Residue, then its C-alpha position, 0 to 999 in steps of 0.5 A: m385982625e384978618s377974617r378967616i375964610g372957609v370953603v364948603a363944597f357940596a357933591f353933586g351926585t356920586p361917585r367922586d370921579i364924575r364930571s360935576n364932582r371934579i369941577i366942584g373940587k377944582f374950584a373948592t381946591r382953588e378958592a381954598r389955595e388962592r384964599g388960605a381957606l379952610v375946606f368942608t366937603q363930602l368924600d364925593v368932592p376930590i380936593g387937591l391932593d395939596v397937604s397944606l389944605d386943612i380939610t374936614y369931611a361931613k360925617e357920612e357913610r359911603g355910598s349914603p351921602p347926607p342931605t344938604l340940610r344936614i351938611a349945613r348944620e354941620v358947616a355952621k357948627w365947623m364955622i364956630r368951632r374953627d372961627i371962620d368969618e365967611l363962607i364961600v360955597v361951591c356947588a353945582k348951578p341947580h343946587m345952588w338955590r337949595c344950599k343957600r336956603d338951607l345955609s340961611r336957615v341954619f345960620k338964622d337958628e344958630i344965631l350965626v351972622r356970616p357972609i355966604r358968597f357962591c364961587e362966581e365960576i359956578k354962577t356963569s356955568q351951563n346948567n348941562v355941565w352938571f348932570c351926569y348919566e355916570s352918577t349913581q344918584k338918578r336925581t342928578q342924571t338929567w335935568w328933568r329928574w333934578h327938576w321934578r325933585e326940587i319942585i316938591l322940595k320947594l313946595l314943602p314947608f320948611r318945617i316938613y322939609s327938615c324932618i325929611a332931610s334931618 
């Protein structure tokens, strides 16, 4: 039996036409097409207009993107529902550690044993391509704004982070 692959694409800032989200959308679209994968993403990630792609969107209100942890919980349920065996994550490089931590924690809580891989181009990208002054989320406009917020999120005990991010 052939394994079923899923691609999850996490936005990095808003709106959907900023450079970071276009890059994430391009990589996620390519991964999905090459692997015949299902896609789970956010409204702010422009996925290719290929009608053959099976895309599920995270629950959100326009202009109010959900936190990473909430998306991770939706992804786990989506993977179970769609019988997905492997997950490829496409996100901004500065966002990788939190995507990995949140997905791993949710998978552990859900007793969901599935490999999580990150898009190779993301791992080798430069940090400066991800930050955009055009983003309406101030934390994704500059490395410094992102860095200071992330330090706080790294230092918070997970149970407190989980309350804040839910």
